[in-house]
N, C-alpha and C positions, 0 to 999 in steps of 0.2 A: 503495500500499498504505500500510496505518495503524500508523506504529510508536513512535510520542509515547509518551514515559511519560504523560503528561494524557491525549490519549483509551483509554488502558489502563485508567485506574484511576476514568473518570466514570462509569461504568455501575452498577457496585455501589454509590456513592457516592450515585447520583441516585436510585435505587428502593429505598434502604437509610431512608432519609432522608425518602424521601413518602410511602410507603405503608402504615407500618406506625405507629403510638403510642412514641410515644420513650422507650421505657425507658432503664436506666444503661448498658448495651452500645450502645444507637444512640445515644448522648448521646453517647460516647466516639470513637466512631467520628466524629460527625460535628463535634468537637471536633476530632481529629487533624486531617479534614482543612482547617478553616477555620483552623488556627492558634489555637484559644482555649483559654484555662486548664482545667485538669482542677479538677473540683468542681462542672461544673453538672450533676449527676445531679437527675433532678425534672423539668429547665427544658427546656419544649419549643425544641426547635432552628428556625430561620426555614427555610421552604420554600426547596431549592435550586433555582437555575436548570437547566435543563440546556445544558450545556456543550458547546457544536459546534465540530465540525472545519473550515475555512477551505475554501470552495464550495462547501459541505452547502447553504448556503441557510435560511433563516429560519424559523422553526417557534415556534408557542406550548408552552411545557411543559405544560399541560398543557388536558386536550377534555372539553368537558360532551356529555353524550350527552342531544337531546334526542328521539330519534327514535321513531313511534309504530307501528314497522314491527321485525319481527325477522325476519331471516335467518338460516337453518339452512343447512350444509353437514351434508347426509344420505347417509350408505354405504350402499349396502341388498346383503346376501349370502344366496346360497341353502346350503342344510346344507353344501356339499361346498366353501363358503366362494372360490365363483365370483361375480365380482360382478353383481347383473342390473339390465339397460341398458333393457328394455321395460317399464317401468311407468309408469302412467299420473296423476294427479296424485289420482281416486279413489280410489287404492288405499293413499294417506296419510291419518293422521289425525293430529292435533298436539293434544298436553295441555298444559294449563300450570298446575301446581298441582292439578293432578290435575281441572283444565274442560276441555273441549274447544274448540278455538278453528275460529275458521273461513280455511280456507288462499287465500291470496289468488291465491300461482302459485306451480307446482311444473314444475322444469321439470331437464333431464338438461343439465349444464352443463360444458366442459373452459375455465374461467378458468384468465388467469394464475395466480401465485404469488409471493407474498415471501416465502419458505423460508430460515431459520436453519437453522446448522450447530453444534450445542451437543456438545465435543469432550473428555470428560474424558482430560488427557496427565496423572493423579496416574501415579504410580511402579508402581502394580499394573497400570496400560493398559501399559507399555510395548510388551510382545511384543506386543500386538495393534495397536498403534497404525499400522503398511504398512498393514493390512487394513482398515481404519476408516478411514484417508484415500484409498482404493481406493472403497470403498463410498461417502462421501461426494462424491469424483471422479464417480463412476457418475451422481449425480444432481446436480450440476452441468450437466455435457456433457449430460445429456439435457432441458436448457433449450428451452423455448418461447418463442415474442414474446412480450412482454411480462414474465416473469419475471423476478427480481432473489433476492439474497442477499448472507447477510453468514456473518460466523464468528467464534466465541465459541470460546473453548479456557478451559477452569478447572483449577485443582489446587486449593488452597487459599482462590483466589479468582477470580472470573470477571475474562475479558478479551479486550476487544472486538479481534478481530486483522485482521479487514477488515467495514468496514460496509458497507452496500446496496449494490452494482456491479448490472447486469446484465454486466458483462466476464468470463466465463468462468475467463478466462486469469489475474486477479487472487485471483477464488475457490484457481487452483490452485496461483499461490505463496505463497498463506496459509496452506494445507493441507499443502502440501511442507516449512515452516517449523516446525509444531508439535514443540515438544518435551517429552517426559517429565520431570516432575519430582514433589513431596512435596506430600500431603495431598487431600483430597474436599470441594468444596463444593458437591453437585450441588444442590443446590433452589436456593441462592443465583443459581447460574448457569441455571439454568431462567426466575426470577423475573425477573431482570434481560433475559437475553433476549427472555422473552415483550414485557416493556414496551418493550424496544425495537422490537422487530415491530408492535404495535399502534401505536404511535407514529411509526415510521418506515417500516413499508412504505405504496408506495404503492396495490398490490391490497388488495380485500377480503378474498380469500381466503389466510389465514395461517395458516404452520405454521414447526414444528421439528422437527428430526430429533438427539435425545440419545444422544447413545454413551458407556455409562459401565456399572462393574459396581456401582453404588447400592450402594457402600460407604458412605455417605454419615455425615463425621465434623467438617467445618469450616462448617458453612453457620449463618449467622442465623436463617434460615428453620428454620420446624419446616416437616410435614406439613401441617397444618389451615392454614395463612400462607398456606401455596403455593397448595392448590386454594383457597380463598377470594379469592386475589390472579386467581390463573387462570377465578375468574368473571367480573372484569370484562373479561376482556381474550378475544375471538374469535377463540384460536388453539387450533390444535390439537399436539397433543403425537405424535409417535411414537419411542418410547422404545426402544434396543436394547440390551438388558441384559445381561452379563457376570457373574450374580451365581454359577457357580459355583465360583469357586476361592475363596470365600469360606467361612469355617468353615459346618458345618452341624450341628455342635455348639449345646445349648440350655445356657444360662446358669441360675443362681440368679435371675435377676434381671430372665427372661423369651426372645423369642424367638434364637434364631441369625439372628445376622447375615447368612447368606444366604438364609434365610426372610424377613428384615425387607426387607431391597433387594428379594426377587422381587417383594413386596405391594408397596413403596411405589413401585414403576417403573409395575406394574399399576393401580393408585391413578388416581395422577396421568395415566397416558395418557388412563385410559376417561373422568373428568370431564368431559374436551375432548372428548370425541369422535373421539380419535385410536387408535394401536394398540399392543401392546408386544407385542416377540419376543425371547426369547431361544435364541438359536442356540446348538446343540449345538457345532459349530465353526465356525471362520473360514470355512475354506472355503463356509458358508452363509450371509457376507454378502453375495454379490452378487446372489443372490434376492432376499434381505431387500429389498434395493434395488430392485430391479426391482419388489418387490409396493409398497413406501411410493411408489413413482414410479406406478404403477397407481391405488393409492388416490387420492391427490392429483390424478391427469385425470379419476378418474369418480366422481362425487358431482353427486348433484341439490339444486340451489338451493330448499329450500321458503321461502315468506314469510307471515308470516301479520302480523293488528294486532289486540295480546291485547285481552281481553276487560278485565282491569285493567290501568287506562291510570294507577294514580298514581303521580306518582310522589316517593315512600318511601326511596329507597336501597333494597332491601330483595331479598332471592335470588328469583326464580321459577325452581324446576326443571319441567324440560321434558323429555316421554319423546312419542315418538313411533312408531305401530306402523302397519305395510304388511302388506297382506295382500292377495291377488291371485288367492285360492280355487283356488291350486294347492301350495303345497308351505309348507311354515313356511320365514319368511325372518329373518335377521341382519340386526336396527340398530343402526348406529353414529350419534350425535351428540355435540353435548354436552349436556352432564347440566343447563346451565339459563344464568343471566346475571343479574345485579345490574338491578335498576331505575333509572333516572335519577334524582337526587336534586336538586329544584328550588335553584339555586345552589351547586350542588356542582362541586367540578373533579375529574376524575377520571383 
């Protein structure tokens, strides 16, 4: 079990210092972590090195993506929400920036998963936490050969309480020891957990299961920042939201807290090819966990070599259409990816 204060803080500090331009807030955060003097606003801090726990092996803190092949995890459903598993490659069409691409391969694949549980332990989630833990445990106990899991909990900051492991007993211990507190930094938690999964996960298929009321208050990241970051990582988000207890009253400043939370959860899940769930009661969590497990195990892997092979670091928007000539099908996959840039580390 990972319990040291050092490992509980490195994850947030690493992403905040490395993934966004350094504004005054980020400069202050980094200065505090390094014991620097205040008053360094406007100066870009040095890129931090990834601090690793003993025995976890050596790995470069950044990666360069030079691949000429794009891999997509694609889930396809009929109008009743049932997964469609009898499709052929000719039923799929892929577009990148509205230009049709030649599909190299398309296969139904049940691949091992690197899965993170990102659990909101703020005070507003206190009564829901036992049921949330049970749902996460169901997913951990449904592990197949090659799967691995980690746990992040968040209040006003994200905390890595169990790093990647294939031992479900360690995950169970970590989940059973979660304690509710104060604050909600959901966007920060998703950002750091996604980067951890991207860099440390051994499997190609990676996902996060995020359980939160979506009452975002304390994050450094904004919605747009997070979505831009997720475009760099092939990590699917399965968001389980509980916004019903938030105020539904709009204010003179805009949308109600409930509506803001609902839209935020839907947006960030949809951009990654994942899915958003809004249970009406805690009793529905068990069925949602089963649906997530089924989704993760039932996806097509589609590959293509993009016609635009420029290493310009720009975002490429992807759309996938599926037509078997029998019915209208619903397709879920990531919204796109950020192309590699020459000599740029991500």
